[in-house]
C-alpha positions as CSV (number, residue, x, y, z in Angstrom):
1,M,4.6,-84.0,45.1
2,P,8.5,-84.6,44.5
3,N,7.9,-85.0,40.7
4,S,6.2,-81.6,40.6
5,L,8.9,-80.1,42.4
6,G,11.5,-81.2,40.0
7,S,9.2,-80.6,37.0
8,F,9.0,-76.7,38.6
9,R,12.7,-76.3,39.1
10,L,13.3,-77.7,35.5
11,T,10.9,-75.5,33.9
12,S,12.3,-72.6,36.1
13,R,15.7,-73.6,34.8
14,A,14.8,-73.4,31.2
15,A,13.2,-70.4,31.7
16,L,16.3,-68.8,33.2
17,A,18.5,-70.1,30.6
18,G,16.0,-68.7,27.8
19,M,15.9,-65.3,29.4
20,G,19.6,-65.3,29.7
21,L,19.9,-66.7,26.0
22,L,17.8,-63.6,24.8
23,L,19.4,-60.9,26.8
24,A,22.7,-62.1,25.1
25,V,21.3,-61.8,21.7
26,G,19.9,-58.3,22.6
27,L,23.6,-57.3,23.9
28,A,25.2,-58.7,20.9
29,L,22.7,-56.9,18.7
30,S,23.5,-53.7,20.7
31,V,27.4,-54.1,20.1
32,A,26.6,-54.7,16.5
33,A,24.0,-51.9,15.9
34,A,27.1,-49.4,17.4
35,L,29.5,-50.7,14.9
36,E,27.2,-50.9,11.5
37,P,24.4,-49.0,10.3
38,R,22.8,-52.2,9.3
39,L,23.0,-56.0,9.5
40,P,23.0,-58.6,6.8
41,G,19.4,-59.3,5.9
42,D,18.4,-55.9,7.2
43,M,17.7,-54.5,3.5
44,L,16.2,-57.6,2.1
45,V,13.6,-58.0,5.1
46,A,12.7,-54.5,4.9
47,Q,12.2,-54.2,1.4
48,W,10.0,-57.3,1.5
49,V,7.7,-55.8,4.1
50,Q,7.5,-52.5,2.2
51,S,6.7,-54.4,-0.8
52,V,3.2,-55.0,0.1
53,A,2.4,-51.1,0.6
54,T,-0.8,-49.8,-0.2
55,P,-2.8,-46.4,0.4
56,W,-5.1,-48.0,3.1
57,L,-2.1,-50.1,4.8
58,D,0.0,-46.9,5.0
59,R,-2.9,-45.5,6.9
60,V,-3.6,-48.6,9.3
61,M,0.2,-48.5,10.0
62,K,0.6,-44.8,10.7
63,A,-2.3,-45.5,13.1
64,V,-1.2,-48.5,14.7
65,T,2.5,-46.9,15.6
66,L,1.0,-43.9,17.2
67,L,0.3,-46.5,20.2
68,G,4.1,-46.6,20.6
69,M,4.8,-42.7,20.7
70,T,6.6,-41.5,23.4
71,Y,3.9,-39.7,25.0
72,V,1.1,-42.3,24.6
73,A,3.7,-45.0,25.9
74,G,4.2,-42.8,28.9
75,A,0.6,-41.8,29.4
76,S,-0.7,-45.4,29.0
77,I,1.9,-46.8,31.8
78,L,1.1,-43.7,34.2
79,A,-2.7,-44.4,33.7
80,T,-2.6,-48.1,34.4
81,A,-0.2,-47.5,37.3
82,A,-2.8,-44.9,38.7
83,A,-5.6,-47.1,38.4
84,F,-3.9,-49.8,40.4
85,A,-2.7,-47.4,43.0
86,L,-6.3,-46.4,43.3
87,A,-7.1,-50.0,43.8
88,R,-4.2,-50.3,46.4
89,R,-2.7,-52.9,44.5
90,W,1.0,-51.9,45.1
91,P,2.7,-54.9,43.6
92,E,1.3,-54.0,40.3
93,V,2.1,-50.4,40.8
94,A,5.6,-51.1,41.4
95,A,5.8,-53.4,38.4
96,F,4.5,-50.9,35.8
97,M,6.5,-47.9,37.2
98,G,9.3,-50.1,36.7
99,A,8.4,-50.3,33.1
100,A,8.7,-46.6,32.8
101,V,12.1,-46.6,34.4
102,M,13.1,-49.3,31.8
103,E,12.0,-47.6,28.9
104,G,13.8,-44.3,30.1
105,A,16.9,-46.6,30.2
106,V,15.9,-47.8,26.3
107,Q,16.0,-44.3,25.6
108,V,19.4,-43.8,27.0
109,L,20.8,-46.9,25.1
110,K,19.5,-45.4,21.9
111,S,21.7,-42.3,22.6
112,L,24.6,-44.3,23.3
113,I,24.6,-46.6,20.4
114,G,23.7,-44.0,17.9
115,R,22.7,-45.9,15.3
116,P,21.5,-44.0,12.3
117,R,17.9,-44.3,10.9
118,P,17.3,-45.9,7.4
119,P,18.0,-43.4,4.8
120,E,15.7,-42.5,2.2
121,E,18.0,-43.4,-0.4
122,L,17.6,-47.1,0.5
123,L,14.0,-47.3,1.8
124,R,11.0,-45.7,1.6
125,V,10.8,-43.7,4.8
126,M,7.5,-42.4,6.0
127,E,8.5,-41.4,9.6
128,S,11.9,-40.4,10.6
129,G,12.9,-39.8,14.4
130,A,15.5,-37.7,16.0
131,S,16.6,-40.4,18.5
132,G,19.0,-43.3,17.3
133,S,17.6,-46.4,15.3
134,F,18.7,-49.0,17.8
135,P,16.7,-50.5,19.6
136,S,12.9,-49.3,18.7
137,G,11.3,-47.9,21.6
138,H,7.8,-48.4,20.2
139,V,8.5,-52.2,20.1
140,Y,10.3,-52.3,23.4
141,H,7.1,-50.6,24.8
142,A,4.7,-53.1,23.1
143,V,6.6,-56.0,24.4
144,V,7.0,-55.0,28.0
145,F,3.8,-52.9,28.5
146,G,1.7,-55.4,26.4
147,G,3.5,-58.4,28.3
148,L,2.4,-56.8,31.9
149,L,-1.1,-56.4,30.5
150,L,-1.0,-60.1,29.6
151,A,0.7,-61.3,32.9
152,L,-1.0,-59.2,35.4
153,V,-4.4,-57.6,33.9
154,V,-5.8,-60.1,31.8
155,P,-5.6,-62.9,34.3
156,G,-7.7,-60.7,36.6
157,I,-10.7,-60.4,34.5
158,R,-13.6,-62.5,36.0
159,P,-13.5,-66.1,35.0
160,D,-17.3,-65.9,34.1
161,L,-16.0,-63.6,31.2
162,S,-13.6,-66.2,29.8
163,G,-14.4,-65.1,26.3
164,L,-13.7,-61.3,26.9
165,R,-10.2,-62.5,28.6
166,R,-9.3,-64.3,25.5
167,A,-10.2,-61.4,23.3
168,V,-8.3,-59.1,25.2
169,A,-5.1,-61.4,25.1
170,V,-5.5,-61.9,21.5
171,L,-6.0,-58.0,20.8
172,V,-2.9,-57.3,22.8
173,L,-0.7,-59.9,20.8
174,L,-2.0,-58.7,17.6
175,L,-1.2,-54.8,18.4
176,A,2.4,-55.7,19.4
177,V,2.9,-57.6,16.3
178,A,1.5,-54.9,14.4
179,I,3.4,-52.1,16.1
180,A,6.6,-54.1,15.3
181,A,5.8,-54.6,11.8
182,S,4.9,-50.8,11.3
183,R,8.3,-49.7,12.4
184,V,9.8,-51.5,9.5
185,Y,6.7,-50.8,7.0
186,L,7.3,-47.1,7.8
187,G,10.9,-47.0,7.4
188,A,11.5,-45.9,10.7
189,H,13.8,-48.9,11.8
190,W,15.6,-51.8,10.3
191,P,14.4,-55.3,10.9
192,S,17.5,-55.8,13.4
193,D,16.1,-52.9,15.6
194,V,13.0,-54.7,16.1
195,L,14.6,-57.9,16.8
196,G,17.0,-56.3,19.2
197,S,14.0,-54.7,20.9
198,V,12.3,-57.9,21.4
199,A,15.5,-59.6,22.5
200,L,15.8,-57.0,25.4
201,G,12.0,-56.5,26.1
202,I,11.3,-60.1,26.8
203,P,14.2,-60.6,29.6
204,S,12.9,-57.0,30.8
205,L,9.2,-58.2,31.3
206,A,10.5,-61.3,33.0
207,M,12.3,-58.9,35.5
208,L,9.2,-56.9,36.1
209,V,6.9,-60.2,36.7
210,Y,9.8,-61.1,39.2
211,L,9.4,-57.7,41.0
212,W,5.9,-57.8,41.3
213,R,6.0,-61.3,42.8
214,W,8.9,-59.9,44.9
215,V,6.6,-57.3,46.3
216,G,3.7,-59.4,47.0
217,G,1.9,-60.0,43.8
218,G,-0.2,-63.0,43.4
219,D,0.0,-63.7,47.2
220,S,-3.6,-63.8,48.0
221,S,-4.4,-67.3,49.5
222,P,-7.4,-69.4,48.0
223,Q,-9.2,-69.1,51.3
224,D,-9.5,-65.5,50.7
225,D,-11.1,-66.1,47.3
226,D,-13.5,-68.6,48.5
227,P,-17.0,-67.4,48.4
228,R,-18.1,-70.2,50.9
229,Q,-16.1,-68.2,53.6
């Protein structure tokens, strides 16, 4: 038991340190984005991503990126929160509504930083946005909303449907990666915008999971789940 407790504390400290490091990277990239229109390596990576462009991949990327549009992202969060509210699972409702607040804060951050979008003179721009370029709201949503699905929804799939559980988890991960790639492929963001969104999104997700636990998520006792009682 003492060894288990020690391992738990060590893991918790490592996770906390990792979240702190990611947050520091996200803040550093935010400052850099406010000072520079692009960072070293942005052009090279963006051109490499766009070098694989084909007509069919254009269509796929345009379809994938729709999942992160503001109205789709907002609807997905509210619909999920509403479903949990109907089931009276209030910790999950708190987590997903917290995600909505955080995504709103990201839009404010975009306005404060005011980084310009990639220009057509440098990249093939298939989508232009009115808001700032850093961070990418699409990618932030993919990380936070997708992460909450993996942390709070996927584990709730019945154990006898383990194949479905794995399939849903893989699908969520693949969609998150595809959304991130689509933002650079379509010329809507620089790679550093995407990286900053991930660096800010993962600690945000960790805070939302902490909120979920703090308001009572995952507190069901083994006795309540025991079919023999």
